[in-house]
Backbone as CSV, one residue per row, in Angstrom:
resi,resn,N_x,N_y,N_z,CA_x,CA_y,CA_z,C_x,C_y,C_z
1,MET,0.862,-1.191,0.000,0.000,0.000,0.000,0.891,1.230,0.000
2,THR,0.555,2.111,-0.831,1.357,3.328,-0.926,0.613,4.461,-0.242
3,SER,1.293,5.131,0.665,0.661,6.263,1.357,1.124,7.551,0.711
4,HIS,0.278,8.447,0.659,0.604,9.745,0.075,0.452,10.823,1.145
5,ASN,1.409,11.692,1.258,1.378,12.774,2.240,0.878,14.028,1.547
6,HIS,-0.334,14.387,1.830,-0.913,15.578,1.215,-0.641,16.797,2.096
7,GLY,-0.176,17.863,1.510,0.058,19.079,2.261,-1.251,19.749,2.651
8,LEU,-1.326,20.188,3.902,-2.524,20.858,4.413,-2.189,22.299,4.756
9,THR,-3.065,23.176,4.398,-2.887,24.581,4.742,-3.749,24.901,5.960
10,VAL,-3.107,25.259,7.053,-3.838,25.581,8.285,-4.117,27.080,8.298
11,SER,-5.368,27.431,8.319,-5.740,28.846,8.298,-5.623,29.445,9.694
12,ASP,-5.665,30.758,9.742,-5.644,31.479,11.011,-6.885,31.096,11.807
13,PRO,-6.722,30.608,13.066,-7.895,30.205,13.851,-8.893,31.344,14.050
14,ARG,-8.436,32.593,13.973,-9.358,33.720,14.138,-10.358,33.788,12.994
15,GLU,-9.976,33.194,11.857,-10.857,33.229,10.693,-11.804,32.036,10.646
16,THR,-11.484,30.987,11.393,-12.290,29.760,11.309,-12.990,29.390,12.607
17,LEU,-12.504,29.905,13.735,-13.082,29.550,15.027,-13.622,30.787,15.731
18,ILE,-14.687,30.606,16.483,-15.285,31.690,17.258,-14.988,31.446,18.732
19,ASP,-14.457,32.439,19.399,-14.171,32.300,20.818,-15.454,32.027,21.597
20,ARG,-15.353,31.182,22.619,-16.524,30.791,23.407,-17.197,31.987,24.082
21,GLU,-16.393,32.894,24.642,-16.971,34.035,25.356,-17.630,35.017,24.379
22,LEU,-16.985,35.248,23.242,-17.588,36.127,22.241,-18.855,35.497,21.675
23,SER,-18.855,34.169,21.564,-20.056,33.473,21.102,-21.195,33.646,22.099
24,TRP,-20.859,33.618,23.386,-21.892,33.806,24.408,-22.465,35.218,24.326
25,LEU,-21.597,36.214,24.126,-22.093,37.588,23.974,-22.992,37.708,22.753
26,ALA,-22.660,36.979,21.697,-23.506,36.991,20.499,-24.884,36.411,20.813
27,PHE,-24.917,35.381,21.660,-26.207,34.824,22.088,-27.008,35.870,22.856
28,ASN,-26.339,36.562,23.791,-27.062,37.572,24.573,-27.491,38.743,23.696
29,GLN,-26.736,39.000,22.643,-27.144,40.031,21.687,-28.467,39.648,21.036
30,ARG,-28.656,38.375,20.763,-29.918,37.936,20.162,-31.088,38.128,21.131
31,VAL,-30.821,37.975,22.420,-31.859,38.268,23.420,-32.217,39.749,23.362
32,LEU,-31.190,40.597,23.263,-31.425,42.036,23.165,-32.203,42.379,21.901
33,GLU,-31.902,41.698,20.821,-32.602,41.969,19.560,-34.091,41.655,19.669
34,LEU,-34.460,40.683,20.496,-35.878,40.406,20.737,-36.531,41.583,21.449
35,ALA,-35.776,42.230,22.348,-36.297,43.414,23.035,-36.386,44.605,22.088
36,GLU,-35.464,44.683,21.145,-35.465,45.796,20.193,-36.534,45.631,19.118
37,ASP,-37.007,44.423,18.920,-37.997,44.135,17.878,-39.341,44.760,18.247
38,LYS,-39.776,45.733,17.478,-41.005,46.461,17.785,-42.256,45.602,17.622
39,SER,-42.131,44.449,16.974,-43.286,43.562,16.835,-43.478,42.672,18.063
40,THR,-42.487,42.651,18.951,-42.606,41.888,20.190,-43.545,42.620,21.140
41,PRO,-44.469,41.935,21.811,-45.359,42.599,22.776,-44.569,43.403,23.803
42,LEU,-45.126,44.546,24.219,-44.394,45.510,25.032,-43.847,44.905,26.326
43,LEU,-44.677,44.223,27.093,-44.199,43.660,28.351,-43.171,42.557,28.118
44,GLU,-43.275,41.858,26.989,-42.258,40.867,26.649,-40.932,41.551,26.343
45,ARG,-40.996,42.715,25.740,-39.763,43.467,25.475,-39.089,43.843,26.794
46,CYS,-39.894,44.254,27.768,-39.341,44.563,29.095,-38.685,43.326,29.699
47,ARG,-39.353,42.204,29.533,-38.824,40.956,30.079,-37.504,40.592,29.414
48,TYR,-37.408,40.752,28.105,-36.155,40.435,27.416,-35.032,41.376,27.849
49,LEU,-35.355,42.636,28.104,-34.341,43.563,28.606,-33.821,43.098,29.963
50,ALA,-34.733,42.636,30.816,-34.328,42.142,32.132,-33.480,40.881,32.005
51,ILE,-33.870,39.979,31.107,-33.097,38.750,30.895,-31.706,39.084,30.370
52,PHE,-31.636,40.025,29.430,-30.347,40.448,28.885,-29.431,40.935,30.004
53,SER,-29.957,41.779,30.889,-29.145,42.336,31.974,-28.716,41.258,32.960
54,SER,-29.633,40.367,33.305,-29.305,39.282,34.232,-28.255,38.353,33.630
55,ASN,-28.395,38.048,32.356,-27.401,37.211,31.674,-26.022,37.853,31.714
56,LEU,-25.988,39.167,31.485,-24.709,39.873,31.458,-24.055,39.868,32.838
57,ASP,-24.868,40.003,33.886,-24.327,39.904,35.244,-23.660,38.548,35.453
58,ASP,-24.369,37.486,35.110,-23.822,36.139,35.286,-22.550,35.946,34.462
59,PHE,-22.544,36.495,33.267,-21.391,36.374,32.382,-20.156,37.002,33.015
60,TYR,-20.318,38.191,33.589,-19.175,38.864,34.204,-18.773,38.211,35.520
61,MET,-19.745,37.707,36.264,-19.439,37.077,37.544,-18.657,35.778,37.374
62,ILE,-18.856,35.094,36.264,-18.234,33.778,36.080,-17.204,33.782,34.947
63,ARG,-17.645,34.086,33.743,-16.754,33.972,32.573,-15.651,35.034,32.600
64,VAL,-16.051,36.284,32.776,-15.051,37.363,32.760,-14.164,37.287,33.999
65,ALA,-14.731,36.847,35.117,-13.924,36.689,36.330,-12.797,35.687,36.100
66,THR,-13.099,34.600,35.421,-12.072,33.607,35.098,-11.003,34.205,34.186
67,LEU,-11.433,34.990,33.219,-10.491,35.632,32.305,-9.599,36.620,33.054
68,LYS,-10.165,37.349,34.007,-9.373,38.308,34.781,-8.311,37.595,35.608
69,ARG,-8.648,36.429,36.130,-7.651,35.670,36.887,-6.477,35.270,35.994
70,LYS,-6.775,34.929,34.745,-5.698,34.597,33.811,-4.798,35.807,33.586
71,LEU,-5.405,36.982,33.448,-4.616,38.195,33.261,-3.758,38.480,34.485
72,GLU,-4.340,38.299,35.673,-3.612,38.586,36.909,-2.447,37.628,37.130
73,THR,-2.576,36.411,36.623,-1.493,35.431,36.787,-0.504,35.449,35.629
74,GLY,-0.702,36.383,34.688,0.263,36.554,33.611,0.142,35.585,32.458
75,VAL,-1.006,34.951,32.292,-1.196,34.023,31.173,-1.240,34.804,29.859
76,THR,-0.441,34.403,28.896,-0.402,35.085,27.597,-0.660,34.134,26.430
77,LYS,-0.876,32.877,26.733,-1.079,31.880,25.682,-2.396,32.116,24.952
78,GLU,-2.353,31.958,23.629,-3.570,32.110,22.836,-4.516,30.943,23.089
79,ASN,-5.825,31.229,23.027,-6.800,30.145,23.135,-7.016,29.511,21.760
80,THR,-7.944,28.572,21.665,-8.155,27.857,20.403,-8.638,28.771,19.282
81,ALA,-9.179,29.934,19.654,-9.633,30.892,18.644,-8.538,31.878,18.262
82,GLY,-7.329,31.688,18.841,-6.200,32.532,18.477,-6.127,33.851,19.209
83,LEU,-6.803,33.960,20.366,-6.807,35.208,21.121,-6.090,35.025,22.451
84,THR,-5.241,35.987,22.811,-4.642,35.987,24.137,-5.678,36.523,25.128
85,PRO,-5.501,36.280,26.437,-6.445,36.820,27.415,-6.603,38.333,27.317
86,ASN,-5.502,39.040,27.063,-5.577,40.494,26.960,-6.390,40.924,25.742
87,GLU,-6.153,40.270,24.605,-6.910,40.594,23.393,-8.393,40.283,23.574
88,LEU,-8.673,39.153,24.210,-10.065,38.762,24.421,-10.771,39.739,25.346
89,MET,-10.089,40.171,26.412,-10.699,41.118,27.342,-11.050,42.425,26.640
90,LYS,-10.168,42.893,25.764,-10.444,44.127,25.029,-11.657,43.961,24.125
91,GLU,-11.752,42.819,23.452,-12.895,42.588,22.564,-14.192,42.464,23.359
92,LEU,-14.139,41.767,24.490,-15.330,41.614,25.324,-15.794,42.957,25.867
93,SER,-14.849,43.780,26.307,-15.204,45.086,26.866,-15.852,45.974,25.815
94,ALA,-15.269,45.988,24.615,-15.817,46.820,23.543,-17.215,46.352,23.152
95,LYS,-17.395,45.047,23.026,-18.703,44.505,22.642,-19.734,44.738,23.736
96,THR,-19.320,44.590,24.984,-20.248,44.806,26.097,-20.719,46.247,26.143
97,ARG,-19.793,47.189,25.964,-20.186,48.611,25.962,-21.190,48.887,24.845
98,GLU,-20.945,48.295,23.683,-21.867,48.476,22.558,-23.262,47.948,22.904
99,LEU,-23.322,46.762,23.494,-24.613,46.162,23.824,-25.337,46.947,24.913
100,ILE,-24.598,47.426,25.903,-25.228,48.209,26.971,-25.776,49.517,26.420
101,ASP,-25.041,50.142,25.513,-25.545,51.367,24.877,-26.837,51.077,24.115
102,ARG,-26.893,49.946,23.435,-28.108,49.574,22.698,-29.264,49.307,23.653
103,LYS,-28.970,48.644,24.756,-30.024,48.367,25.737,-30.583,49.663,26.313
104,THR,-29.684,50.590,26.651,-30.113,51.875,27.208,-30.965,52.642,26.210
105,LYS,-30.537,52.665,24.962,-31.293,53.361,23.921,-32.656,52.705,23.719
106,CYS,-32.686,51.379,23.711,-33.941,50.646,23.516,-34.944,51.007,24.596
107,PHE,-34.481,51.053,25.846,-35.422,51.341,26.931,-35.834,52.805,26.956
108,HIS,-34.855,53.710,26.978,-35.172,55.126,27.170,-35.830,55.759,25.947
109,ASP,-35.414,55.360,24.756,-35.936,56.007,23.550,-37.160,55.317,22.971
110,ASP,-37.495,54.141,23.479,-38.601,53.397,22.873,-39.526,52.782,23.919
111,VAL,-39.039,51.782,24.639,-39.894,51.040,25.571,-40.475,51.945,26.650
112,HIS,-39.648,52.811,27.204,-40.106,53.718,28.260,-41.266,54.583,27.786
113,LEU,-41.157,55.113,26.586,-42.204,55.974,26.037,-43.487,55.183,25.797
114,LYS,-43.344,53.964,25.313,-44.533,53.149,25.042,-45.209,52.690,26.332
115,LEU,-44.427,52.452,27.372,-45.020,52.129,28.667,-45.868,53.293,29.169
116,SER,-45.372,54.510,28.974,-46.119,55.696,29.404,-47.454,55.796,28.680
117,LYS,-47.452,55.478,27.394,-48.698,55.526,26.625,-49.707,54.490,27.115
118,GLU,-49.198,53.434,27.753,-50.073,52.386,28.287,-50.428,52.633,29.750
119,GLY,-50.072,53.818,30.253,-50.418,54.153,31.628,-49.442,53.665,32.673
120,ILE,-48.245,53.233,32.233,-47.195,52.808,33.165,-46.074,53.836,33.067
121,ASN,-46.062,54.795,33.973,-45.138,55.921,33.899,-44.023,55.761,34.929
122,ILE,-42.800,55.624,34.452,-41.632,55.575,35.329,-41.012,56.966,35.320
123,VAL,-41.027,57.623,36.473,-40.663,59.036,36.538,-39.493,59.252,37.490
124,ARG,-38.920,60.461,37.396,-37.870,60.886,38.312,-38.491,61.724,39.429
125,TRP,-37.724,61.936,40.482,-38.223,62.714,41.615,-38.619,64.119,41.183
126,ASP,-37.822,64.733,40.307,-38.124,66.112,39.905,-39.339,66.202,38.989
127,GLU,-39.892,65.071,38.583,-41.101,65.065,37.764,-42.369,64.872,38.602
128,LEU,-42.210,64.620,39.887,-43.364,64.399,40.750,-44.056,65.713,41.089
129,THR,-45.357,65.647,41.266,-46.104,66.803,41.759,-45.855,66.925,43.264
130,ASN,-46.223,68.069,43.834,-46.063,68.251,45.277,-46.829,67.189,46.055
131,GLU,-48.032,66.865,45.580,-48.838,65.844,46.250,-48.154,64.481,46.192
132,GLU,-47.564,64.168,45.044,-46.869,62.887,44.900,-45.622,62.838,45.776
133,ARG,-44.928,63.960,45.901,-43.743,63.995,46.757,-44.125,63.769,48.211
134,GLU,-45.243,64.353,48.625,-45.705,64.149,49.997,-46.032,62.680,50.235
135,LEU,-46.680,62.051,49.252,-47.015,60.635,49.370,-45.752,59.784,49.437
136,ALA,-44.790,60.066,48.552,-43.543,59.296,48.524,-42.742,59.506,49.807
137,THR,-42.744,60.734,50.328,-42.032,61.015,51.576,-42.672,60.273,52.743
138,GLY,-44.002,60.191,52.730,-44.690,59.424,53.766,-44.321,57.955,53.711
139,ILE,-44.225,57.413,52.501,-43.798,56.017,52.335,-42.369,55.838,52.837
140,PHE,-41.528,56.839,52.581,-40.149,56.783,53.059,-40.119,56.684,54.579
141,HIS,-40.869,57.555,55.252,-40.856,57.568,56.717,-41.398,56.269,57.310
142,ASN,-42.462,55.748,56.730,-43.161,54.608,57.321,-42.582,53.250,56.940
143,GLN,-42.060,53.131,55.705,-41.663,51.814,55.218,-40.174,51.675,54.894
144,ILE,-39.554,52.772,54.482,-38.172,52.685,53.999,-37.162,53.061,55.077
145,PHE,-37.363,54.211,55.711,-36.426,54.711,56.720,-36.106,53.679,57.806
146,PRO,-37.101,52.952,58.340,-36.803,52.013,59.436,-35.838,50.890,59.068
147,VAL,-35.675,50.588,57.789,-34.806,49.463,57.405,-33.487,49.925,56.786
148,LEU,-33.209,51.225,56.838,-31.957,51.748,56.287,-30.881,51.783,57.366
149,THR,-29.658,51.430,56.983,-28.531,51.453,57.914,-27.334,52.109,57.239
150,PRO,-27.193,53.430,57.387,-26.025,54.089,56.790,-24.751,53.686,57.520
151,LEU,-23.697,53.462,56.763,-22.412,53.075,57.335,-21.368,54.113,56.955
152,ALA,-20.808,54.775,57.957,-19.784,55.783,57.711,-18.440,55.112,57.493
153,ILE,-17.623,55.728,56.665,-16.274,55.218,56.410,-15.279,56.278,56.854
154,ASP,-14.445,55.922,57.821,-13.393,56.804,58.315,-12.272,55.918,58.845
155,PRO,-11.180,56.515,59.363,-10.067,55.680,59.827,-10.461,54.617,60.851
156,SER,-11.504,54.872,61.636,-11.922,53.897,62.646,-12.978,52.929,62.129
157,HIS,-13.486,53.183,60.919,-14.490,52.307,60.315,-14.021,51.928,58.907
158,PRO,-13.466,50.738,58.723,-12.991,50.337,57.391,-14.141,50.244,56.410
159,PHE,-13.789,50.261,55.132,-14.818,50.192,54.096,-15.602,48.897,54.268
160,PRO,-16.919,48.983,54.343,-17.722,47.780,54.609,-17.755,46.835,53.414
161,TYR,-18.011,45.571,53.714,-18.196,44.611,52.634,-19.483,44.947,51.893
162,ILE,-19.425,44.954,50.568,-20.595,45.246,49.737,-20.910,43.998,48.927
163,SER,-22.069,43.443,49.149,-22.429,42.191,48.490,-22.604,42.390,46.992
164,GLY,-22.341,41.347,46.248,-22.454,41.405,44.798,-23.868,41.688,44.340
165,LEU,-23.988,42.548,43.342,-25.246,42.928,42.698,-26.179,43.736,43.593
166,SER,-25.731,44.116,44.789,-26.575,44.964,45.634,-26.531,46.400,45.125
167,LEU,-27.644,47.106,45.282,-27.740,48.503,44.866,-27.423,49.376,46.070
168,ASN,-26.579,50.388,45.873,-26.099,51.196,46.988,-26.072,52.674,46.641
169,LEU,-26.065,53.480,47.688,-25.868,54.916,47.544,-24.567,55.292,48.232
170,ALA,-23.714,56.011,47.524,-22.514,56.589,48.114,-22.850,58.036,48.461
171,VAL,-22.759,58.377,49.733,-23.185,59.698,50.205,-21.979,60.452,50.748
172,VAL,-21.766,61.653,50.242,-20.698,62.520,50.731,-21.344,63.608,51.578
173,VAL,-20.962,63.674,52.856,-21.535,64.661,53.778,-20.416,65.506,54.378
174,LYS,-20.808,66.661,54.907,-19.825,67.556,55.525,-20.328,68.013,56.881
175,ASN,-19.425,68.002,57.841,-19.737,68.541,59.162,-19.664,70.058,59.078
176,PRO,-20.783,70.776,59.258,-20.766,72.234,59.092,-19.917,72.951,60.135
177,ASP,-19.656,72.301,61.265,-18.866,72.938,62.324,-17.368,72.832,62.060
178,THR,-16.943,71.676,61.555,-15.510,71.460,61.338,-15.104,71.564,59.873
179,GLY,-16.088,71.454,58.976,-15.784,71.476,57.552,-15.234,70.161,57.030
180,ILE,-15.164,69.145,57.886,-14.628,67.845,57.482,-15.669,67.091,56.656
181,GLU,-15.219,66.554,55.525,-16.106,65.768,54.675,-15.952,64.282,54.992
182,LEU,-17.072,63.594,54.990,-17.089,62.164,55.272,-17.835,61.425,54.170
183,PHE,-17.529,60.151,54.057,-18.185,59.301,53.062,-18.988,58.235,53.788
184,ALA,-20.197,57.974,53.298,-21.030,56.928,53.892,-21.676,56.111,52.786
185,ARG,-21.994,54.884,53.131,-22.670,53.995,52.189,-24.035,53.614,52.742
186,VAL,-25.055,53.709,51.893,-26.410,53.313,52.266,-26.856,52.225,51.295
187,LYS,-27.163,51.061,51.815,-27.640,49.976,50.955,-29.126,50.148,50.678
188,VAL,-29.504,50.088,49.411,-30.914,50.141,49.036,-31.524,48.784,49.388
189,PRO,-32.540,48.755,50.244,-33.084,47.470,50.715,-33.592,46.599,49.569
190,SER,-33.148,45.359,49.558,-33.586,44.429,48.516,-34.911,43.756,48.865
191,ASN,-35.365,43.937,50.111,-36.622,43.315,50.528,-37.819,44.247,50.359
192,LEU,-37.599,45.394,49.729,-38.679,46.327,49.428,-38.926,46.348,47.924
193,PRO,-40.124,46.747,47.493,-40.403,46.826,46.052,-39.402,47.735,45.345
194,ARG,-39.041,47.365,44.129,-38.038,48.122,43.363,-38.529,49.512,43.008
195,PHE,-39.850,49.690,42.894,-40.422,50.987,42.563,-41.466,51.372,43.600
196,VAL,-41.579,52.675,43.824,-42.600,53.221,44.720,-43.725,53.774,43.865
197,VAL,-44.952,53.357,44.140,-46.118,53.836,43.397,-46.576,55.143,44.026
198,THR,-46.676,56.190,43.218,-47.026,57.511,43.756,-48.453,57.921,43.439
199,THR,-49.172,57.116,42.667,-50.557,57.452,42.323,-51.398,56.185,42.344
200,THR,-52.705,56.379,42.258,-53.629,55.259,42.143,-54.481,55.468,40.901
201,GLY,-55.227,54.446,40.513,-56.068,54.575,39.330,-55.476,53.860,38.140
202,ASP,-56.017,54.162,36.967,-55.583,53.473,35.750,-54.174,53.868,35.332
203,ASP,-53.852,55.160,35.418,-52.509,55.624,35.068,-51.642,55.582,36.322
204,ARG,-50.644,54.708,36.318,-49.779,54.549,37.488,-48.444,55.229,37.233
205,ARG,-47.948,55.892,38.258,-46.644,56.545,38.189,-45.721,55.871,39.203
206,TYR,-44.570,55.454,38.701,-43.623,54.720,39.532,-42.309,55.495,39.582
207,ILE,-41.705,55.515,40.765,-40.394,56.142,40.907,-39.444,55.111,41.517
208,PRO,-38.217,54.998,40.997,-37.272,54.027,41.554,-37.043,54.260,43.044
209,LEU,-36.935,53.180,43.787,-36.762,53.249,45.232,-35.567,54.103,45.627
210,GLU,-34.448,53.970,44.900,-33.243,54.706,45.280,-33.408,56.210,45.145
211,GLN,-34.313,56.656,44.255,-34.538,58.093,44.119,-35.327,58.645,45.297
212,VAL,-36.235,57.848,45.837,-36.971,58.269,47.034,-36.009,58.386,48.212
213,ILE,-35.091,57.426,48.332,-34.105,57.484,49.412,-33.190,58.690,49.231
214,THR,-32.732,58.911,48.006,-31.838,60.038,47.730,-32.491,61.365,48.088
215,ALA,-33.773,61.520,47.747,-34.476,62.776,48.014,-34.610,63.044,49.509
216,ASN,-34.573,61.998,50.312,-34.756,62.146,51.759,-33.524,61.729,52.553
217,VAL,-32.400,61.598,51.879,-31.219,61.028,52.520,-30.695,61.898,53.656
218,ALA,-30.970,63.201,53.638,-30.484,64.081,54.706,-31.011,63.651,56.070
219,GLU,-32.165,62.995,56.093,-32.735,62.558,57.366,-31.917,61.442,58.004
220,LEU,-31.065,60.803,57.227,-30.187,59.768,57.770,-28.938,60.355,58.408
221,PHE,-28.672,61.639,58.149,-27.453,62.282,58.644,-27.803,63.611,59.307
222,PRO,-28.513,63.581,60.432,-28.908,64.826,61.102,-27.693,65.651,61.512
223,GLY,-27.774,66.938,61.281,-26.683,67.833,61.637,-25.572,67.896,60.614
224,MET,-25.675,67.112,59.549,-24.657,67.108,58.507,-25.218,67.694,57.218
225,GLU,-24.333,68.247,56.404,-24.725,68.780,55.098,-24.431,67.726,54.023
226,VAL,-25.452,67.353,53.274,-25.267,66.373,52.204,-24.732,67.083,50.964
227,LEU,-23.552,66.678,50.507,-22.925,67.315,49.347,-23.284,66.609,48.043
228,ASN,-23.182,65.294,48.033,-23.467,64.531,46.813,-23.959,63.135,47.172
229,VAL,-24.766,62.582,46.264,-25.244,61.207,46.409,-25.059,60.507,45.065
230,TYR,-24.436,59.342,45.087,-24.183,58.590,43.861,-24.748,57.172,44.013
231,THR,-25.360,56.679,42.958,-25.865,55.307,42.946,-24.807,54.396,42.327
232,PHE,-24.549,53.259,42.972,-23.568,52.338,42.406,-23.931,50.894,42.747
233,ARG,-23.333,49.986,42.007,-23.518,48.558,42.218,-22.231,47.842,41.854
234,ILE,-21.919,46.781,42.558,-20.703,46.007,42.314,-21.073,44.626,41.790
235,THR,-20.394,44.213,40.728,-20.558,42.857,40.208,-19.327,42.066,40.624
236,ARG,-19.510,41.143,41.547,-18.381,40.408,42.105,-18.135,39.088,41.382
237,ASN,-16.896,38.627,41.515,-16.531,37.296,41.038,-17.323,36.281,41.847
238,ALA,-18.187,35.513,41.215,-19.036,34.563,41.931,-18.214,33.503,42.645
239,ASP,-17.073,33.126,42.084,-16.246,32.085,42.690,-15.607,32.550,43.996
240,LEU,-15.476,33.873,44.160,-14.840,34.400,45.362,-15.848,34.958,46.348
241,GLU,-17.132,34.847,46.055,-18.167,35.448,46.891,-18.073,34.964,48.336
242,LEU,-17.979,33.660,48.539,-17.946,33.120,49.893,-16.706,33.577,50.631
243,GLU,-15.579,33.546,49.931,-14.324,33.942,50.555,-14.371,35.401,50.975
244,GLU,-14.929,36.270,50.132,-14.954,37.692,50.417,-15.938,38.020,51.525
245,GLU,-17.021,37.238,51.655,-17.984,37.494,52.710,-17.367,37.277,54.086
246,GLU,-16.319,36.450,54.151,-15.663,36.193,55.417,-14.660,37.287,55.769
247,SER,-14.380,38.177,54.811,-13.452,39.271,55.054,-14.155,40.391,55.810
248,GLU,-13.391,41.186,56.543,-13.990,42.247,57.340,-14.288,43.491,56.529
249,ASP,-13.629,43.670,55.406,-13.859,44.866,54.608,-13.850,44.499,53.142
250,LEU,-13.880,45.550,52.292,-13.954,45.340,50.847,-12.737,44.586,50.329
């Protein structure tokens, strides 16, 4: 039997293989496209936006966290798709920013407006009437204030542990007597409804819970001047969640 050795041309893996993480982002992009599709029922579009965001959280908590560990340990070897960890991270970051911009545009420029036409109005604090502000402030005093625990950060109080995916307010206050500025963290309670209803009837107006807290945050710091309030959230490495919870600080 005579064997023949045929020459094979191996192409660049970047041209023939798709990276697993980029493929996953492409899948989540298809979820977003269902939300962008104007023929999809309105509430289903909202649901797809929520699924897209939840998927992205999980992706960063697990997939991107693993990639970051490779970067931290100095791994430079290309994967089967021909990408180094650094190259892959850059591509993932760029694609993620693009998708988040699309999600934001989809909600604010389209879905949000259509929800309003259906009597579901998501508003800001400065859009509330005086009567609605009084109602929201009453809800703050009776239901929200009792479960808030502001934590000050100073040399005697290390930065507190912040759980993954929790919504928080960073509050900068100043002592009017000494002029010293302090930083505090207020966790937005996860056991309360995400939105506060400010009206009754067919047309409902909803305001995000964190905006009600922000509007009344001075009551958490009597005698102090509130300079700024910022909303933030941390997406933690899911594999390190247990280990970090045992730590005393961030």
